[in-house]
N, C-alpha and C positions, 0 to 999 in steps of 0.2 A: 077259584081266584085266578086272574090272568097271570101271564108270565112276568109282567112287570107291574109294580105298584104305582098308582097315581101319585104325583108329587104332593105329599101332605103339606099344606101351607098354614096350618094353625094347630092349636093344641088339641082340638077335637079330632082332627085327622090323625094326630099322633096317637091318641087314645084308641082310635079305631084300628090303627096299624098294630098296636100292642094287643088289642083284644082279639084280632084275627089269629095271632100266634098263640094265644092262650089255648085255643082249641087243639093246638098241636100236641098238648099234653096227652090227649086222648087218641089222636089219630097219627099213625106214623107218616112221616113226610118223605117224599122222594128227594134225592140229592139236589142240593142247591148251593150256589156259592155264597149265599147269605145264611149265617148261623144265628140261632136264637139262644141267648145265654140267660139263665135264671139264677136267682138267689145271689145276686151281685151285692157285696157289702156296700152299705150306704156311703162309706168314705172312700170307695175304690175310685181311682182316676181313669181317665180315658187311656192314658199310656199303659196302665196295668192291663186293661182289657185288650188293648192292641197287642201287648206282649204275648198273650195266649196264642194268637194266630201267627205272629211274626216268624217263628221257626219253620213254618210250613209253606211260606210264600208271602207275596206282597199283600198287605192289607190295604184295600182301596176305599173303604168307608166304615163309619161307625155311628151308631145312634144309641145314646144312653137314655134310659127311662128310669131315672133314679127313684122316682116316687113309687115305682112298682118293683124295684130291685131287679130290673131286667136290662138287657142290651142286645143290639143286633150288630153283628160283625160281618162285613162283606169282604170276601177274598177276591183276588184278581181272577181266579179260575175255579171252576167246579172241582177240578182235580185237587187243588190245594185244600179246598174245604173238605173234600172226602178224606184226604190224608189226615187232616186235623181231627175229624170225627173218628176215624179208625184208631187214632192214637188215644184220644181222651175217653172213648166209650168204655174200655176196661180199666182205665186209670183216671179217676176223677181228679181234675186239677183243683188247686186251692188258692184262694186269694185272701190274705189277712186272716188266716186260720179257718176260713169258711169254704165249704165245698161249692164248686160251680158246676151247674148242670147245663149241658150243651146238646142241642139237637138241630136238625135242618129246619130252616124257616120255609114257609110257603111262599115267601117273597123271593123273587129271582134277582132283584137288585134293590139297592136303597137309593131313594131320591130325596135328598135332605137340603137341597139348595135354598128352599124358602122357609126352612124351619128356624125358629129362634134359638139362641144359645148354642149355636154350632161352632162358634169361633174357636173354643178350646179344643173341640174334637178335631177340627181341621189343622190346628197348630200341632197337636200331638201326632197326627198322621204325617204332616210335613217333616217333623223332627225324626221320626223313625224311618221314613222312606229315604232320608238322605244317606243312610248307611246300608241300605239293602243292596244285594248283588245287582249289578247292572245300572246302578245309579250313575248319572253323569258326573264327571269329575268336577263340574262347577259347583256341586254341593259343598265342596271343601271351602267355598267362600263363607259358609256359615261358621266355620271354625275360627276361634280367636287367633288373631295375627301372631305369627311366630310359633304356634303350637305344631309339633311334629307328630310322627306316627309311632313313637316309641313310648311305652308306659313303664314306670317303675312301680311294682306292687310289693307292699310289705304285708305279710300275713301275721296278724297278732293272735295271741292266745292259742297257739298251735299245739293242741294236745294229741292230735292224730296226724299221721303222715299223709302227704298229699302227692299224688302221682302227677308227673308232668302232663300225661294224657288227660287227666281230669281237668287240670287247669286249661289245657287246650280246648276241651269241649265247652267249658264255661265261657272263655273269652272269644272263641270263634263264633259264638252266637251273635256277635256284633260286627262281624266282618272277617275278611280273610287274614288269618294270622300267618306271617311269613317265618318268624324266628322266635325262639324262646331260650332263655338262659336262666337257670335257677342256681342260687347260692345262698350262703349264710354270712351275714356281716353284722357285727355288733350284737351277736347272739340272736339275730332276727332272720327268719327265712324270707328271702326276697326273690322276685322274678323280674327280669327284663323281658319285655314283650314287644315285638315290632309288627304293626299292622301294615296292610297294603296302602291304606289311605289315612291321612290325619283325621278325617271324619269318623272312621271306625274307632280310633283311639279316643276321640272326644266323647262319643256316645257310650262307649264301654265304661269310661271313667264316671260319667253322669249316672249310669245305671248301677254300677257295682261298688262304687266307693262307699264303705261302711256296711256292706252286706256280709253275711257270714255263711259258710258252707254247712257247718253242722251246728245248728241251734246257736249257742253262744260261743262256739269254738271256731277258730280259723276265720278271722274277720279281716276283710281287705281294707288296706289304706293305699289309695292309688293317687299317683301324681304323674305329671309328664316328665320324661327324662330329657336331659340336655343332649343326649346322644341322638344323632340323626339316623344311624344305621348300626345294627348289631353284627358282629363278626363271630360266626360259629365254626369251630374246627371239627367237632365230633357230633354225630347223631347218636345219643345214648340217653340214659335215664336222667341226666342233668341238663342236657342242652339239645336243641333240635333246630335244624334248618329245613323247613318243609318245602323249600324250593330246590334243595340239593339232596336228593336221595342217594347220591353216590358217595357221600362223606363216610369215612370209616367210623366204626364204633369207638375205637380208641379206649383209653382209660376214662373212667367217669370224670366229668368236668371238674377240675379242682376247685374247691371252695376256698373262701378266704379263711374260714375257720372249720377245718375238716372234722374236728371232733364233734361238732354239732350238726354239720350239714348232712352227714350220712343218715340222720334220723328222718330226713324228709324226702329223699329222692329214691323212687323205685318205679319200675315199669308197671303199667296196668294194661289189662287186656282191652283190645278195642271193642267198643260197643257195637252190637250187630247192626243197629239202625244207622243210616247215613246221618251225618251231622246236620244236614239241612232239614231233616224231618224229626229232630229230637226236641222235645219240649223243654222249656226252661222257664219255670214259673216260681213265684214266691209262695211257699207253703205256710210260712209263719212270718210275722212282721220282722223285716230285716234279715230274713233267712233265704238262702238259695236252695232250690231243690235240684239236685243233679239229675242228669238223664238216667232213666231207669229207676230213680227213687220215687216210686208212685205208691198209691194206696193210702192208708190212714196215717197221717203225720203223728208222731208220738207213740207209735206202736212198736214194741220191741219184738213182736212175734212175726216170723216169716212163714209164708206159705210156699212150700217146696213141692213142685209137681213134676210129672214125667219121670218118676223114679222106677227103677227095676225092682218090682216087688219080690222077685226070686232071690235077690242078692242083698238088698238094703236092710239094715237093722237100726233101731234107735241109737245104739252105741256108735254105729258107723257115722250117722249124721252128727252125733255129739262130737266125735273126734274131728270130722271135717270142718264143721262150722266153728269148732273151738279154736281153729287156727286164727280166726278173726275177731274173737271175743269170747266171753264166758257164757256157755250154754247152760241155762237153768233147767229147761224141760224139753222133751221131744215126744211128739205123738204121731205115730203112723195111723192113718185113717183105717178103721176096722173094715169098712165096706169098699173103700177105694185105696188100696194099699200102695198105689202109685203116687199118692199125695201124703204130705206130712206137714206138721206144724213144728217150728223150731223157735223156742223162746230164748232170746239173748238177754244179757244183763241190762242193756239199755238200747235206745233207738239208734244211737251212733254206731254201736257195734253191729246192730242189725243192718245198717246202711253199708258198712264196710263189707260184711259177709255177702250181702246181695250184690254189691258192686263187683266182687271178684269171683263169685261162684255161679252167678247167672250165666247160662250158656256153656258151662263146662260139661264135658262128657264123663259119665260115671256108670260103670257096668253096662256099657253099650247104649246108654240113653243120654240125651242132652237135658241137663237140669234147667228148669224154669223156676226162678225165685222172685218173689214179690212180697210186699207188705201184706199181712193178714188183717182182716177186719177185727180180729180179736186182740185184746190187750194182754192176755195171759193164756197159758195152756192149762186147762183144768185136769186135775188128777182124777182117776176113776173113783167112784164112791165105794165105801166099804161094802164088800160082798159082790161088787161087779168084777167080772173076769174079762179083761180086754186082751187076753192072750199075750201079755207082756209088751204090747204095742206102745204103751205110755210109760216113760221113765222120767224120774226126777233126779237131776244132776246138780241141784243147787249147792250141795255141799261137797262136790267132787274135788279130790286133791289134784286133779289134772287140769284145773282152770289155769290158763296162762296169764291172765291179766287181773289177778286178785287185788294188786295194789293200784290205787289211782295214779294215772300217769306212768304206768309200768313201762319199763324200757323195752319190753317185748313188742310194744306198738311200733317202736323204731325199726324193728326188723320184719314187720309185716310186708309180704310181697305176694303178687298174684301166683296162682298155680303154675308150676314150671316142671320141666322134665328132670331138673336137678334138685335133689333134696339135701338139706343140711341135717346131719346126724350128730347127736351129742350124747354124753353120759355112757360112753363105750368103755368097758373095762380093758385093761392092758393085755389081758390074755386072749382077746378076740383078734383074729387075723383078717387080712383082706379077703382071703378065700371064704372064711366064715361069713363075712358080711355079704359077699356076692351070692353065696348059696342061700342065705336067709331071704334076700330079696327075690331071687329066682323062684323061691317056693311060693311066692304070690302070683306067679305067672309073668313076672317082669323080665325084660331083656336088659341086662346090665351093660351099658356102653362104656362106662369109665368109673373108676373109684380112686379116691385119694384121701389119705389121712392128712390132717393139718400138721405142718412141720413143728410148730411150737406147742401144739397140744394134741396128743394122740387120742384124747378122749373124744375128739370131734373129727368129722370127715364129711366129704361131699360124695354123693353117688349120682351118676347120670343114667337115667333109664331111657327106653326107646321113645316114649311119648308122655305127654302131660297126663293123659288118662291113666297110664300105668303108674305114674308117680302119685296121683290122687288115691288110687286103690292101695298102693303100697303104704302110703301114709296112714290110711284108715286102718289097715290090718296090722301094722307094725309099730305105730306109736304106742309107747308104754310096754313094749315087748320085753320080757324078762331075759336079759342076756347072761344072767348068773352073777354071783358075787354082789347081790342086792343092787344091781345096775339095771334100771329100766330105760330102754332106748327112747330118746326124744327125737322126734322127726318134725321138720318144718320145710316149707318151700324155700329155695335159695334164690337170692338176688343175682348170684353169679353162676357161671358155668365152669366146667373143668377144662 
């Protein structure tokens, strides 16, 4: 096939175009800025197809072949298409609960000028391109008169905490986010968010209003704020001015109702991929898939890879992943002990664990965590000896989140060098605790008992990796007097 396709001017040419790409199922194609998408849901819209490519660069054309459940997507450059392919090859995207398969097309460009029924596709392209980086300021003329660049977001049914960084990654998908403030008012978690352009705010509201982060939890209600500009004093876990990196951390931004706001603000680790290359697709109807949340939607099982087989144990993974949900089963692969399966109580807990543990260092290795294709971890059959590599923890007394809506979810935070300790008997001294943590190979930088409750303390170690290892080895450690140490990551530092 030539480098460019002849302009198809009738339905037969369209069928020929689609037929040519059917051959691509059998033959690998060289990189092209045109991508061939298969198994498109019959009710999928042009805007949804375009959204698959938008995070990777400008989408310049689209051709829907609904009768064949296929589509062609043309990116502005081959580099953008390659980035998109590299992202989706190991992580199949979903639209309306259906997996979408993507490959390079033999076509080098799409010529659809003379094709019928292309008006909707062109309208969708125009709508999304108005908010892409580099768009001329005149696109703001499409925004309703009087609408500004500040959004007010109310998050309903919030059963799980939401980090400011997670919100940033969701909303920056639609343009440059300048400032964010989170707070609680009328017992509702809210966000004020300022974009660089009114068009960014307009498109974000159109796309995200009514969407949920976790299945039926954390649903956005979005409206335009009457404020024209946000004033941010501190860059911390409650507020952020992305144009002023020199602002102090200060105290956490005061909420209107501090007794509930603390449940929802905590820092999250930065995702390794740049925001411009992170996918943001709909995995289930009305549900947002966060960056990094890939694999099989609805699976509570995580695949954990790049483990140190000389140091890791099923119990170690149970303790670590148990910080973010109740772990039911753990299986270290018999032939590939650097890989393991971790089954959480539900998909949302699996998402939280993956969000915070993917990319962390443990025993000298960087963890890779993603959804598994399995829905459960199988126990060994009677008579099988898997050398203790598979463990069932479904009835463990160490589960932190047994009760629905447990308050422990309010204290979830990413791995940090500072650990929160509790259930310490009065006979244990500062030196005792320092020696205990030093026995794990950790360097203790600081230690402090709580003034109002000597059963609790904070300990700061030399690195996050040391803190993760110490948590694994010392959580549930018997301190005597029937006191078993409770260890978790701290939101604060000493």
